[in-house]
C-alpha positions as CSV (number, residue, x, y, z in Angstrom):
1,M,175.6,155.6,110.1
2,R,176.7,158.1,112.6
3,T,177.8,160.4,109.8
4,A,174.5,160.1,108.0
5,S,172.7,161.0,111.3
6,H,174.7,164.1,112.1
7,H,177.6,165.7,110.1
8,P,178.7,169.2,108.9
9,A,177.1,170.3,105.7
10,G,179.3,170.4,102.5
11,V,178.2,173.9,101.8
12,H,180.2,174.4,98.5
13,F,178.8,171.3,96.8
14,I,175.2,172.0,98.0
15,A,175.4,175.6,96.8
16,T,176.7,174.7,93.3
17,S,173.8,172.1,92.9
18,A,171.0,174.0,94.7
19,D,168.9,174.7,91.6
20,L,169.0,171.0,90.7
21,L,168.1,169.9,94.3
22,R,165.1,172.3,94.4
23,Q,163.5,170.4,91.5
24,Y,162.9,167.4,93.7
25,P,161.1,167.8,97.0
26,A,162.8,164.7,98.6
27,S,166.2,166.1,97.7
28,A,165.5,169.6,98.8
29,A,164.1,168.3,102.2
30,V,167.5,166.6,102.9
31,F,170.1,169.1,101.6
32,L,168.4,172.5,101.7
33,L,167.5,173.7,105.2
34,G,164.3,175.6,105.0
35,G,164.7,175.6,101.2
36,E,168.0,177.4,101.4
37,V,171.7,176.5,101.1
38,P,172.9,175.8,104.7
39,K,175.4,178.2,106.2
40,V,178.9,177.1,107.0
41,G,179.0,175.1,110.2
42,R,175.4,174.0,110.0
43,V,174.7,170.3,110.7
44,L,173.1,168.1,108.1
45,R,170.9,165.2,109.2
46,Q,170.0,162.3,107.0
47,P,167.8,160.0,109.1
48,D,166.4,158.2,106.1
49,L,169.8,157.3,104.8
50,A,170.9,156.3,108.3
51,R,167.9,153.9,108.6
52,T,168.8,152.4,105.2
53,L,172.4,151.9,106.2
54,R,171.3,150.2,109.5
55,T,169.1,147.9,107.4
56,L,172.1,147.0,105.2
57,A,174.3,146.4,108.2
58,A,171.8,144.0,109.7
59,Q,170.6,142.2,106.6
60,G,173.5,142.5,104.2
61,T,173.8,144.1,100.7
62,Q,171.1,141.9,99.2
63,A,168.6,144.0,101.1
64,F,169.3,146.8,98.7
65,Y,168.5,144.7,95.6
66,N,165.7,142.4,96.9
67,G,163.7,143.6,99.9
68,D,162.1,146.6,101.4
69,I,164.7,149.1,100.3
70,A,164.5,147.8,96.7
71,D,160.7,147.9,96.8
72,R,160.7,151.5,98.0
73,I,163.3,152.6,95.3
74,A,161.3,150.9,92.6
75,A,158.0,152.4,93.8
76,F,159.6,155.9,93.8
77,M,161.0,155.4,90.3
78,A,157.6,154.2,89.0
79,A,155.9,157.2,90.5
80,Q,158.4,159.5,88.7
81,G,158.1,157.7,85.4
82,G,161.6,156.3,85.6
83,A,163.0,153.3,83.8
84,L,164.5,151.4,86.8
85,S,162.2,148.6,88.1
86,A,162.3,146.2,90.9
87,D,163.2,143.4,88.4
88,D,166.3,145.4,87.4
89,L,167.4,145.5,91.0
90,V,166.7,141.8,91.6
91,R,168.8,140.9,88.5
92,H,171.8,142.9,89.6
93,E,175.0,140.8,90.0
94,T,178.4,142.2,91.0
95,V,180.9,140.5,88.8
96,L,184.6,140.2,89.8
97,E,186.7,140.4,86.7
98,P,190.5,140.5,86.1
99,P,191.9,144.0,85.3
100,I,192.9,145.0,81.8
101,A,196.6,145.9,81.4
102,T,199.4,147.1,79.2
103,T,203.2,147.7,79.6
104,F,204.9,151.0,79.8
105,R,208.7,151.3,79.9
106,G,209.0,147.8,81.4
107,H,206.2,148.4,84.0
108,T,202.8,146.7,83.9
109,V,199.9,149.1,84.4
110,F,196.6,147.6,85.4
111,Q,193.3,149.4,85.0
112,T,189.6,148.9,85.5
113,G,187.9,147.0,82.6
114,L,184.8,147.9,80.6
115,P,182.4,149.5,80.9
116,S,184.6,151.9,82.7
117,Q,187.0,153.9,80.5
118,G,190.2,152.7,82.0
119,M,191.2,151.6,78.5
120,I,191.8,155.3,77.7
121,L,194.8,155.6,80.1
122,L,196.3,152.3,78.7
123,E,195.9,153.3,75.1
124,A,197.3,156.8,75.8
125,L,200.3,155.2,77.5
126,N,200.9,152.9,74.5
127,I,200.8,155.9,72.2
128,A,203.0,158.0,74.4
129,E,205.5,155.1,74.7
130,Q,206.3,155.6,71.0
131,A,208.1,158.8,72.0
132,S,211.3,158.8,74.0
133,G,211.2,159.0,77.8
134,P,213.5,162.1,77.9
135,A,211.3,163.9,75.4
136,L,208.2,163.4,77.6
137,A,210.1,164.1,80.8
138,R,210.9,167.6,79.8
139,G,207.3,168.6,80.3
140,D,207.6,171.4,77.7
141,A,205.1,172.5,75.1
142,A,206.2,169.7,72.7
143,A,205.7,167.0,75.4
144,I,202.3,168.4,76.5
145,H,201.2,168.5,72.8
146,L,202.2,164.9,72.2
147,L,200.4,163.7,75.4
148,A,197.3,165.8,74.7
149,E,197.1,164.4,71.2
150,A,197.5,160.9,72.5
151,V,194.6,161.5,74.9
152,K,192.4,162.8,72.1
153,L,193.1,159.7,70.0
154,A,192.3,157.4,72.9
155,Y,189.0,159.3,73.6
156,A,188.0,159.0,70.0
157,D,188.5,155.3,70.1
158,R,186.6,155.0,73.3
159,L,183.7,156.8,71.7
160,G,183.9,154.8,68.6
161,F,184.3,151.3,70.0
162,A,184.0,150.9,73.8
163,Q,180.8,149.4,75.2
164,D,179.4,146.8,77.5
165,P,181.1,143.6,76.3
166,A,177.9,141.6,76.8
167,F,176.3,143.6,74.0
168,G,179.0,143.9,71.4
169,N,182.7,143.7,70.6
170,P,184.7,146.6,72.1
171,H,187.8,145.5,70.2
172,L,189.9,145.9,73.4
173,E,192.6,143.5,72.2
174,T,193.2,145.6,69.2
175,L,192.9,149.0,70.9
176,L,195.4,148.0,73.6
177,S,197.9,146.5,71.2
178,K,201.3,148.1,70.5
179,A,200.6,147.9,66.7
180,W,197.5,150.0,67.1
181,A,199.5,152.5,69.2
182,E,202.1,152.8,66.5
183,K,199.4,153.5,63.9
184,R,197.7,156.1,66.1
185,F,201.0,157.7,67.0
186,A,201.7,158.2,63.3
187,A,198.5,160.3,63.0
188,I,199.9,162.9,65.4
189,D,201.2,166.1,63.8
190,P,204.1,167.2,66.0
191,D,203.6,170.9,65.1
192,K,199.8,171.2,65.1
193,A,196.8,170.1,67.1
194,A,194.2,168.2,65.3
195,P,190.9,170.1,65.4
196,T,188.8,166.9,65.4
197,V,189.9,163.3,65.9
198,P,187.9,160.4,64.5
199,A,188.1,156.9,65.8
200,G,190.7,154.7,64.2
201,G,189.8,152.4,61.3
202,M,188.9,148.9,62.4
203,N,188.8,146.4,59.5
204,D,186.7,143.8,61.3
205,G,184.5,145.5,62.3
206,D,180.5,162.9,92.3
207,T,183.5,160.8,92.6
208,T,185.5,159.6,95.6
209,Y,188.9,157.9,95.2
210,F,191.1,156.3,97.8
211,C,194.0,153.9,97.9
212,V,195.7,151.8,100.6
213,A,199.0,150.0,100.7
214,D,200.5,148.1,103.6
215,G,204.0,147.0,104.6
216,Q,203.5,143.5,103.1
217,G,202.9,144.9,99.6
218,M,199.1,144.5,99.6
219,M,197.4,147.3,97.7
220,V,193.8,148.6,97.1
221,S,192.8,151.1,94.5
222,L,189.1,152.0,94.8
223,I,186.8,154.6,93.1
224,Q,183.1,155.2,93.6
225,S,180.7,157.8,92.2
226,V,177.2,159.0,91.5
227,S,178.6,160.9,88.5
228,S,177.7,164.6,88.7
229,N,177.4,166.4,92.0
230,F,174.5,164.8,93.7
231,G,174.1,162.5,90.7
232,S,170.7,163.0,89.2
233,G,169.8,165.3,92.1
234,V,167.1,162.8,93.1
235,V,166.7,161.2,96.5
236,A,164.7,158.0,96.2
237,G,161.8,158.8,98.4
238,D,162.3,158.0,102.1
239,T,165.3,155.7,101.5
240,G,167.7,158.7,101.7
241,V,169.6,157.2,98.7
242,V,170.8,159.6,96.0
243,L,170.4,158.2,92.5
244,N,173.2,158.6,90.0
245,N,172.9,160.0,86.5
246,R,175.3,157.6,84.7
247,A,172.6,156.4,82.2
248,G,171.9,160.0,81.1
249,R,175.6,160.8,80.6
250,G,176.8,157.5,79.2
251,F,174.1,156.1,76.9
252,S,173.2,157.2,73.4
253,L,169.9,157.2,71.6
254,E,171.6,157.1,68.2
255,D,171.0,153.9,66.2
256,G,174.1,151.9,65.7
257,H,176.0,153.7,68.5
258,P,178.1,151.2,70.6
259,N,176.4,152.7,73.7
260,L,172.9,152.7,72.4
261,F,170.5,152.5,75.4
262,A,169.1,149.0,75.9
263,P,167.5,146.9,78.7
264,G,170.0,145.2,81.0
265,K,172.9,147.1,79.4
266,K,175.7,148.7,81.4
267,T,176.5,152.2,80.3
268,M,180.1,153.3,79.7
269,N,181.3,155.4,82.6
270,T,184.3,157.6,83.5
271,L,185.4,155.7,86.6
272,N,188.9,154.2,86.5
273,C,191.8,153.6,88.8
274,Y,195.2,151.9,88.3
275,S,197.9,149.8,89.9
276,V,201.5,149.3,88.7
277,A,203.9,146.4,88.9
278,D,207.6,146.4,88.0
279,A,209.4,144.1,85.5
280,S,209.5,141.3,88.1
281,G,205.7,141.5,88.7
282,T,206.1,143.1,92.1
283,P,203.4,145.7,92.9
284,V,205.0,149.1,93.3
285,L,202.2,151.7,93.0
286,V,198.5,152.3,93.2
287,G,196.7,155.6,92.3
288,G,193.7,157.4,90.9
289,T,191.7,160.5,91.0
290,P,188.1,161.9,90.8
291,G,187.4,164.2,87.8
292,G,185.3,162.6,85.1
293,D,187.0,162.7,81.8
294,G,190.0,164.2,83.5
295,Q,190.8,161.0,85.3
296,P,192.7,159.1,82.6
297,Q,194.5,162.3,81.6
298,W,195.7,163.2,85.1
299,N,196.6,159.6,85.7
300,L,198.6,159.6,82.5
301,Q,200.5,162.7,83.5
302,T,201.3,161.3,87.0
303,L,202.7,158.0,85.6
304,V,204.8,159.8,82.9
305,A,206.2,162.1,85.6
306,L,207.0,159.2,87.9
307,I,208.4,156.8,85.3
308,D,209.9,159.1,82.6
309,G,210.4,162.2,84.8
310,G,211.9,160.5,87.8
311,L,209.8,162.6,90.3
312,D,208.7,161.2,93.6
313,V,205.1,160.4,94.3
314,Q,204.1,163.7,95.9
315,A,206.0,165.9,93.3
316,A,204.4,164.0,90.4
317,I,201.0,164.6,91.8
318,E,201.7,168.3,92.6
319,A,203.0,169.1,89.1
320,P,200.9,171.5,87.0
321,R,198.1,169.8,85.1
322,W,196.5,170.1,81.7
323,T,193.2,168.7,80.5
324,V,191.9,168.2,77.0
325,W,188.3,169.2,76.8
326,P,185.7,168.0,75.9
327,G,186.3,164.3,76.3
328,T,183.3,162.0,76.0
329,D,180.5,164.6,75.8
330,P,178.0,163.4,73.2
331,P,178.2,165.1,69.8
332,P,177.5,167.7,68.7
333,C,179.3,169.2,71.7
334,P,179.0,173.0,71.8
335,I,182.4,173.3,73.6
336,P,185.4,173.8,71.2
337,M,188.3,171.5,71.6
338,S,190.7,173.1,74.0
339,C,193.5,172.4,76.6
340,R,192.7,173.7,80.1
341,S,195.8,174.0,82.3
342,S,196.9,175.0,85.8
343,P,197.7,178.7,86.2
344,A,201.4,177.8,86.2
345,W,201.2,178.1,82.4
346,A,200.1,181.5,81.2
347,T,197.1,181.8,78.9
348,A,198.6,181.2,75.4
349,S,198.1,179.5,72.1
350,W,200.7,177.1,70.8
351,R,200.6,174.3,68.2
352,S,197.0,175.4,67.3
353,W,195.8,174.7,70.9
354,R,193.6,177.1,72.7
355,L,195.2,177.1,76.2
356,A,193.1,178.5,79.0
357,A,194.4,178.8,82.6
358,T,192.0,177.3,85.1
359,P,192.3,178.5,88.7
360,C,192.2,176.1,91.6
361,A,188.9,175.8,93.5
362,G,187.6,174.1,96.6
363,S,186.1,171.4,94.4
364,A,189.1,171.0,92.1
365,P,189.7,167.3,91.3
366,G,192.5,165.6,93.2
367,A,194.8,162.7,92.8
368,A,196.2,160.2,95.2
369,A,198.8,157.5,95.0
370,A,200.6,155.1,97.4
371,R,203.7,153.0,97.2
372,P,203.9,149.8,99.3
373,R,207.7,149.4,99.0
374,P,210.8,151.0,97.5
375,S,211.3,150.7,93.7
376,P,214.4,151.7,91.8
377,A,212.2,153.0,89.0
378,I,209.9,155.2,91.1
379,R,211.6,157.6,93.5
380,S,211.3,157.8,97.3
381,P,213.4,156.0,99.8
382,E,210.5,154.2,101.4
383,S,206.8,153.6,101.2
384,W,205.1,156.9,100.6
385,P,201.6,158.3,100.1
386,G,200.9,161.3,97.9
387,L,197.9,163.6,97.6
388,R,197.1,166.4,95.3
389,P,196.7,169.7,97.3
390,R,194.3,171.2,94.8
391,A,191.4,169.2,96.4
392,E,190.0,168.1,99.7
393,G,191.7,165.0,100.9
394,L,194.1,163.5,103.3
395,A,197.3,161.3,103.2
396,L,197.9,159.2,106.3
397,G,200.6,156.8,107.4
398,F,200.2,154.3,110.3
């Protein structure tokens, strides 16, 4: 509440989204001082958001879904011609579900379930496991090619099958099976990148991440987002609440699509974070990253570097990164399939990949991981946090 009332402006993020914010008077009034991007060092005040947070502190989270805050959000949406109604908010229910999981080299990797796309990391790990650990640990062009192709296959299956389980069968049991991974691995050409990747054949049928670990082995891996910078760019009237744009990015209007827009349906989203247990079931690691479709790809690279490469947590996170692009952009996507990499790799073309070096920027996505206790399979002599220096963030020990 204090932060909402008085805090330094995030000038970079406001500047990159200024044109979007100017489209909505309530948003411009909050984030653009006098209609302009604030200067570095200026203070941003969000009294409406502070008032909303005070109400939630006093009345509990239900005030957001059934009460004055909900009524004001619904009234604003109705005035703007939006699809979100007061009834939608009243019917909201937060469901606690067990994580989805797979095994990788004797470790169990847990991920967020549907409708997040945590299944992409798990399927990609299953496919990558078909190759030898030393082959992936080298981190050379052949290893990057194999992992990038595994990611493309997992994204194709996500687009072809994954959806809100309440509205259809996402075939998770099949997609996360080792037999499926063997079949998908067999589709990889070791010498050439596939220009397009279809989903496998099925016979029947603005992100913030943090993790915490304590000395007793308790761990938390948490991710939250409004999707794009400033979400939809819309502040819901005088509530101070920024509305996300997940529906616009995740739903489809194509008949028969697994993510066809429908009342009460949850859209697929990019949010995912992981935890890892060793062969005895002991928790040994939590981690995650912001970054949209980059999330499962960078998480995959971190886990391979830790488990196959033998790097410690910080070294695994700092290692150069590559990103297959686009990931889940709806077809027809105008961006050609490419592999974007850290500047550590020169701009080049290998195995039919277009490889473009991407410089680091102040808003570059980060990654974080924490170990609650020593593990013989994951290096570091003691509990250790790690943070990707490419982004804003902080690693702390108490």
